[in-house]
C-alpha positions, 0 to 999 in steps of 0.5 A, spaced: 838 907 699 841 904 693 843 897 691 846 894 685 851 888 683 856 889 678 860 883 675 867 884 672 870 879 668 877 880 671 882 877 674 882 879 682 886 885 683 891 884 689 891 890 693 894 891 700 889 891 706 890 898 709 889 901 702 886 908 702 883 910 695 882 918 694 881 922 688 881 930 687 874 929 684 871 928 690 874 932 696 873 930 703 871 922 702 876 916 701 875 908 700 878 904 705 877 896 707 872 894 712 875 892 719 872 887 724 870 893 728 865 895 722 861 889 722 855 892 726 855 898 722 855 893 716 849 889 718 845 895 719 846 898 713 845 892 708 839 891 712 836 898 709 829 896 705 829 896 698 822 897 693 821 891 689 815 889 685 810 892 690 814 889 697 820 892 701 825 887 701 830 887 707 837 883 706 839 881 713 845 879 715 845 878 722 849 877 727 855 878 722 856 881 715 863 878 715 860 871 716 854 872 711 858 874 705 863 868 706 857 864 703 856 869 697 864 870 695 869 865 695 874 871 696 870 876 699 873 883 699 869 889 703 870 896 702 867 902 705 866 909 703 868 914 709 869 922 711 876 924 712 874 927 718 870 921 721 873 915 718 870 910 723 863 912 721 861 908 714 857 912 709 857 907 704 859 900 703 860 895 697 863 888 696 869 886 691 869 879 692 870 873 687 868 866 686 870 861 680 865 861 674 865 857 668 867 863 663 867 860 655 868 853 658 874 855 663 874 856 670 876 863 672 875 868 678 869 872 676 869 879 680 863 882 683 861 889 685 856 887 690 852 889 696 852 896 694 849 900 700 849 908 701 846 911 707 839 915 707 842 921 710 849 921 705 846 921 698 848 926 693 855 927 697 859 924 691 859 917 694 857 914 687 862 919 683 867 916 688 865 909 687 866 910 679 872 913 680 875 907 684 872 902 679 875 906 673 882 906 676 882 899 680 879 895 675 880 894 668 876 898 663 876 893 657 872 888 661 865 887 661 861 889 667 854 887 669 849 891 674 843 888 677 838 893 680 831 891 682 826 894 677 823 899 683 829 902 685 828 908 681 834 912 684 839 907 682 837 906 675 837 913 674 844 914 677 847 908 674 844 907 667 846 914 665 852 914 661 857 920 663 864 921 661 870 918 665 865 912 668 864 905 665 858 905 660 852 902 662 847 898 657 840 895 659 841 888 657 836 883 660 831 883 665 830 878 670 824 876 674 823 872 680 817 868 683 816 865 690 815 858 690 807 859 691 807 863 684 807 856 680 801 851 679 802 844 680 801 840 674 797 834 675 801 829 670 808 828 673 814 826 668 814 818 670 821 818 667 824 822 672 826 820 679 829 825 685 833 822 690 837 825 696 845 827 694 850 823 698 857 823 699 858 818 694 855 822 688 860 828 689 864 826 683 858 825 678 855 831 680 861 835 679 862 832 672 854 834 671 856 841 673 862 841 668 858 838 663 852 844 664 858 849 663 858 847 655 851 850 655 851 856 660 856 861 661 858 864 667 855 858 671 858 858 678 864 852 678 861 849 684 865 843 687 862 839 692 868 837 695 868 844 699 862 842 702 865 836 705 871 839 707 867 845 711 869 851 707 866 857 709 863 858 702 858 852 704 856 854 711 849 852 713 849 847 708 849 839 708 850 834 702 842 832 704 840 839 702 841 837 695 837 833 690 839 829 684 834 829 678 835 822 674 832 819 668 834 812 667 840 813 672 843 819 668 843 825 672 839 831 668 838 836 674 840 838 681 837 843 686 838 845 693 833 847 699 836 849 705 835 854 711 841 860 712 836 864 716 840 864 722 845 868 719 843 870 712 836 871 709 831 876 705 825 879 709 819 882 706 819 888 711 812 891 708 807 890 702 805 895 697 797 897 698 795 893 692 798 886 695 798 888 703 795 882 706 788 883 710 788 884 717 
């Protein structure tokens, strides 16, 4: 199973919801928009386990993938790859959703090609070639693409990092390392000049200004607007103002973080441990 996420600095591509994409290079397959009736197939496919740093991760989106993806993208666009002779059976899936980010100081939609999954029994059947053809013909080639692949996902790295004629070139630009909260040691000496307080509705304007200020230092920072949280926009499903905390120094906002639980519809589960780190029974 392959998992990859790509980001394209592109304006949203407007395409009809009933669009079907085919290419002569890959016969017998096509890409179509996902439909509500596909939801349970998507839930099952997205949950297939992936290797990562000695563990197997399962990205669960129960009970509805469509509901969960609304919290990842402000404008989700789910596409599936199917056989011409059996278009109701999903062989692979991916998401072309967008969300607003700060790009060179301006708020622009950032398009993601994310949640790429290919079923175990359908590998090697031209699905990656079909996907690359779609990207080539439906997204601008003169833009910047970024793929994010788990380090232990050797299959995906081999397929997507080998540059081939007719598909976007891939360059290994950086490595991202993640930790659990238990991986950090608590320092005995705390910074007495900092204070942490719960965010309230009265802080929204100040927090939005703080985020815009951070865009001067961080490119591709999501353009969070906490007014959408109060308005109960689907992008903020499962979150409340009290889930966020403001870090202040002398009354000035210098940091922001959130802690929340989206387990009822979106979570990452450790499906299994490698031998070296397997818990003792």
